[in-house]
C-alpha positions as CSV (number, residue, x, y, z in Angstrom):
1,M,-5.7,-21.9,-7.7
2,A,-3.2,-20.8,-9.6
3,A,-4.9,-16.9,-9.7
4,V,-5.3,-17.6,-6.0
5,G,-1.6,-18.2,-6.0
6,L,-0.7,-15.2,-7.9
7,V,-2.6,-12.8,-6.2
8,L,-0.6,-14.5,-2.1
9,G,2.4,-14.4,-4.2
10,G,1.6,-10.6,-4.8
11,A,0.4,-9.6,-0.8
12,L,3.7,-12.1,0.1
13,S,5.8,-9.5,-1.6
14,V,5.0,-6.7,-0.8
15,Q,4.8,-6.9,2.2
16,F,7.9,-8.7,2.9
17,G,9.3,-5.6,0.7
18,S,8.2,-3.8,3.6
19,A,10.2,-6.1,6.0
20,V,13.1,-5.1,4.2
21,A,12.1,-1.2,3.7
22,A,12.4,-1.4,8.1
23,L,15.5,-3.1,7.9
24,I,17.4,-0.8,5.8
25,F,16.0,2.2,8.0
26,P,19.1,2.6,9.9
27,R,21.1,2.9,7.0
28,T,19.2,5.7,4.7
29,G,16.9,6.3,7.2
30,V,12.8,6.6,6.5
31,A,12.9,9.5,3.9
32,G,15.7,7.4,2.1
33,A,14.5,4.9,1.9
34,V,11.0,6.0,0.3
35,T,13.5,7.7,-2.1
36,L,15.1,4.7,-2.9
37,R,12.1,2.4,-3.8
38,L,9.9,5.1,-5.3
39,T,13.4,6.4,-7.6
40,I,14.1,2.7,-8.8
41,A,10.6,1.5,-9.3
42,A,10.3,4.5,-11.3
43,V,13.5,4.5,-13.8
44,L,12.6,0.4,-14.3
45,L,9.0,1.2,-15.0
46,L,9.5,3.9,-17.7
47,L,12.3,1.5,-19.2
48,V,10.1,-1.6,-19.3
49,C,6.8,1.2,-20.5
50,R,8.3,3.7,-22.3
51,P,5.4,5.9,-21.8
52,R,4.3,8.3,-24.9
53,L,5.1,11.8,-23.7
54,R,2.9,13.8,-26.5
55,G,-0.7,13.7,-27.1
56,H,-2.8,13.8,-23.5
57,D,-4.2,17.0,-22.6
58,R,-4.2,19.0,-19.2
59,S,-6.7,17.5,-17.0
60,A,-4.5,13.8,-17.9
61,W,-1.6,15.2,-16.9
62,V,-3.5,16.6,-14.0
63,A,-4.2,13.5,-12.8
64,A,-0.9,11.9,-13.0
65,G,0.7,14.7,-11.1
66,A,-2.3,14.0,-8.7
67,F,-1.7,10.5,-8.5
68,G,1.2,10.6,-8.3
69,L,1.3,12.5,-5.2
70,A,-0.6,10.2,-3.9
71,L,1.8,7.5,-4.1
72,A,4.6,10.3,-2.2
73,G,2.0,10.7,0.4
74,M,1.0,7.1,1.0
75,N,4.8,5.7,1.0
76,S,6.1,8.5,2.9
77,L,3.3,8.0,5.8
78,F,3.3,4.6,5.7
79,Y,7.3,3.9,6.0
80,Q,7.0,6.4,8.6
81,A,4.7,4.6,10.6
82,I,6.4,1.0,10.7
83,E,9.2,2.9,11.1
84,R,7.6,3.0,14.9
85,I,5.3,0.6,15.3
86,P,4.6,-3.7,14.5
87,L,4.4,-4.1,10.5
88,G,0.8,-6.4,11.0
89,P,-0.7,-3.3,13.0
90,A,0.4,-0.6,10.9
91,V,-1.2,-2.3,7.9
92,T,-4.0,-3.0,9.9
93,L,-4.5,0.4,10.6
94,E,-3.9,1.6,7.0
95,V,-6.8,-0.6,5.2
96,L,-9.0,1.8,7.2
97,G,-8.6,3.9,4.6
98,P,-9.7,1.7,1.7
99,L,-12.4,0.3,4.2
100,A,-13.8,3.9,4.9
101,L,-13.8,4.7,1.0
102,S,-16.0,1.7,0.1
103,V,-18.4,2.4,2.5
104,V,-19.1,6.2,1.7
105,S,-19.5,5.1,-1.6
106,T,-21.9,2.2,-1.6
107,R,-23.8,4.1,1.6
108,R,-25.3,1.1,2.7
109,L,-26.3,-0.2,5.7
110,S,-24.8,-3.0,5.7
111,S,-21.3,-1.4,5.1
112,W,-22.1,0.7,8.6
113,C,-22.0,-2.2,10.0
114,W,-18.6,-3.0,8.4
115,A,-17.6,0.1,9.8
116,G,-18.4,-0.7,13.0
117,L,-16.7,-3.9,13.3
118,A,-13.7,-2.3,11.8
119,L,-13.7,-0.1,14.8
120,G,-14.3,-2.5,17.5
121,G,-10.9,-4.3,15.5
122,V,-9.2,-0.3,16.3
123,A,-11.1,-0.2,19.8
124,L,-9.5,-3.8,20.6
125,L,-6.0,-2.9,19.2
126,G,-6.5,0.6,21.6
127,Q,-6.6,-2.0,25.1
128,G,-3.9,-2.9,24.5
129,G,-2.2,0.9,24.7
130,F,-1.9,2.9,21.8
131,D,1.2,4.4,23.9
132,R,2.8,1.0,23.1
133,L,1.9,1.0,19.6
134,N,3.3,4.6,19.6
135,P,1.0,7.0,18.9
136,A,2.8,8.5,16.2
137,G,3.2,5.8,14.2
138,V,-0.4,5.2,15.2
139,A,-1.4,8.7,13.3
140,F,1.3,8.2,10.3
141,A,-0.3,4.7,9.6
142,F,-3.9,6.5,9.5
143,G,-2.5,9.1,7.3
144,A,-1.3,6.6,4.8
145,G,-4.7,4.9,4.9
146,T,-6.0,8.3,3.7
147,M,-3.6,8.5,1.1
148,W,-4.1,5.0,0.3
149,A,-8.0,5.7,-0.2
150,A,-7.1,8.8,-2.7
151,Y,-4.9,6.0,-4.2
152,I,-7.3,4.2,-5.9
153,V,-9.5,7.0,-6.7
154,L,-6.6,8.7,-9.0
155,S,-5.4,5.5,-10.0
156,A,-8.9,4.5,-11.9
157,R,-9.0,8.6,-13.2
158,V,-5.1,7.9,-14.4
159,G,-5.8,4.1,-16.0
160,G,-8.6,5.9,-18.3
161,R,-6.4,8.2,-19.4
162,F,-3.3,6.4,-19.9
163,P,-2.7,3.2,-22.1
164,G,-1.0,0.9,-20.2
165,A,1.0,0.9,-17.4
166,D,2.2,4.3,-18.7
167,G,0.4,6.2,-15.8
168,L,1.8,4.3,-13.4
169,A,5.9,4.6,-14.9
170,L,4.8,8.6,-15.1
171,A,3.4,8.9,-11.5
172,L,6.0,6.9,-10.2
173,T,8.3,9.4,-11.7
174,V,6.2,12.5,-10.0
175,A,6.6,10.6,-6.6
176,A,10.3,10.0,-6.8
177,L,10.8,13.9,-8.0
178,V,8.9,15.1,-5.1
179,T,10.2,12.2,-2.4
180,L,14.1,13.0,-3.9
181,P,15.3,16.1,-2.1
182,L,14.6,14.7,1.5
183,G,15.4,11.3,0.9
184,I,19.1,12.6,-0.1
185,V,19.4,14.9,3.1
186,D,18.1,12.0,5.1
187,G,19.9,9.5,3.6
188,G,22.9,11.4,1.9
189,A,25.9,9.5,0.8
190,A,24.4,5.9,2.1
191,L,21.5,5.9,-0.2
192,L,24.6,5.4,-3.0
193,D,26.5,2.4,-1.2
194,P,26.2,-0.4,-3.5
195,T,24.7,-2.8,-0.5
196,V,22.3,-0.5,0.2
197,L,21.2,0.4,-3.7
198,A,21.4,-3.7,-4.2
199,L,18.2,-3.3,-1.0
200,G,17.0,-0.8,-2.6
201,T,16.7,-2.6,-5.8
202,A,15.2,-5.5,-3.8
203,L,12.5,-3.5,-2.3
204,A,11.5,-1.6,-5.2
205,V,11.4,-5.2,-6.9
206,L,9.3,-7.2,-3.8
207,A,6.9,-3.7,-2.8
208,S,6.5,-2.2,-6.4
209,G,7.6,-4.4,-9.8
210,L,6.8,-8.3,-9.2
211,P,3.5,-7.4,-7.0
212,Y,1.5,-5.7,-10.1
213,T,2.9,-7.8,-12.2
214,L,1.4,-10.8,-10.4
215,E,-1.8,-9.2,-9.4
216,L,-2.2,-8.3,-13.4
217,L,-1.7,-11.9,-13.9
218,A,-4.5,-12.9,-11.1
219,L,-7.0,-10.4,-12.7
220,R,-7.2,-11.9,-16.1
221,R,-7.9,-15.3,-14.4
222,M,-10.8,-14.5,-11.4
223,P,-13.3,-11.9,-10.8
224,T,-12.0,-8.6,-9.5
225,A,-14.3,-9.2,-5.9
226,T,-12.6,-12.4,-5.0
227,F,-9.4,-9.9,-5.8
228,A,-10.2,-7.5,-3.5
229,V,-11.5,-9.8,-1.1
230,L,-7.9,-11.4,-1.1
231,M,-6.0,-8.4,-0.7
232,S,-8.1,-8.2,2.5
233,L,-5.5,-10.7,3.6
234,G,-3.4,-7.7,3.7
235,P,-2.5,-6.9,7.2
236,A,-2.5,-10.9,7.9
237,V,0.3,-10.9,5.8
238,A,2.2,-8.4,7.5
239,T,1.5,-9.8,10.6
240,L,3.8,-12.8,9.0
241,A,6.2,-11.2,7.2
242,G,7.0,-8.5,10.2
243,W,7.2,-11.8,12.7
244,L,9.5,-13.7,10.2
245,V,12.1,-10.8,8.9
246,L,11.8,-8.3,12.1
247,R,11.1,-10.6,14.7
248,Q,7.9,-8.6,15.9
249,A,5.9,-10.3,18.0
250,L,2.1,-9.4,19.0
251,T,-0.2,-9.8,21.6
252,L,-3.1,-12.5,20.9
253,L,-5.3,-9.2,21.8
254,E,-3.8,-7.4,19.0
255,C,-3.8,-10.7,16.3
256,A,-7.4,-10.4,17.8
257,A,-8.3,-6.8,16.7
258,I,-6.3,-7.6,12.9
259,V,-9.3,-10.1,12.8
260,L,-11.4,-8.2,12.9
261,V,-10.5,-5.6,10.8
262,M,-10.1,-7.9,8.5
263,A,-13.3,-9.4,8.3
264,A,-14.8,-5.9,8.0
265,S,-12.7,-5.2,5.1
266,I,-14.0,-8.3,3.1
267,G,-17.6,-7.3,4.3
268,A,-17.3,-4.1,3.1
269,V,-16.0,-5.4,-0.5
270,R,-18.7,-8.3,-0.9
271,V,-21.1,-4.8,0.5
272,S,-20.2,-2.8,-2.3
273,A,-19.7,-5.1,-4.8
274,A,-23.1,-5.8,-5.0
275,A,-24.4,-2.9,-4.8
276,A,-22.6,-2.0,-8.0
277,G,-24.1,-5.2,-9.8
278,R,-20.7,-6.5,-10.5
279,P,-17.0,-7.0,-9.4
280,A,-15.3,-4.7,-7.2
281,R,-11.7,-3.9,-7.7
282,R,-9.1,-2.6,-5.4
């Protein structure tokens, strides 16, 4: 039960961190908020990990650089999405990226059935009208899901080439540097405002530092398949965060669509774990 609490705590931290990000958009702009989160998270992780820069071959640096680009793209596209559509639907659409990756890698009929259920959820979400959700926001959420799938693949490669969290620290640094120019243009002097910096620090801790730590602790105490299933509850947690923090109400139809996508994600994770003959990790 303690491990389950750690995972749920990490999920709450991530999604409520996203809600905090939406609150600072009016002050910094979306790109400014992305830069704040990634830069502060990178600085904090560099201070904690102090990654060794020598002794890595070219393939390791290429993997870390690609991982950083995936992080930059995933965060930038997702924040563009939640500026335009409610947090719950945004996370629901984003989850389709990892779900598609699981289905393609497994290549089982049951996986395609779960994918069909997820598409049914998306269709149901659209019954309320994607115009209500904002078509651009929907497109950004799909894009974030694609980058999340890339993040999963690249994180495995980086994890095998760098000890501990060194690869993540270096990738976050790349992501921060990539997003910095646009973030400065978008946020300007507001990025140096003490209140904004405090919110940015809270965002970096809530959305990066704290959940990463909680997930590591949880993975030491539970099977990774169980961990992956619990992570599929992200859309529900995001819906709760959007309602409590941002006052974003959803229709019953949209809530039903979110539940369908969550069920599809959980089913696909279980099929993937069975196909691999071992627990599957997000």
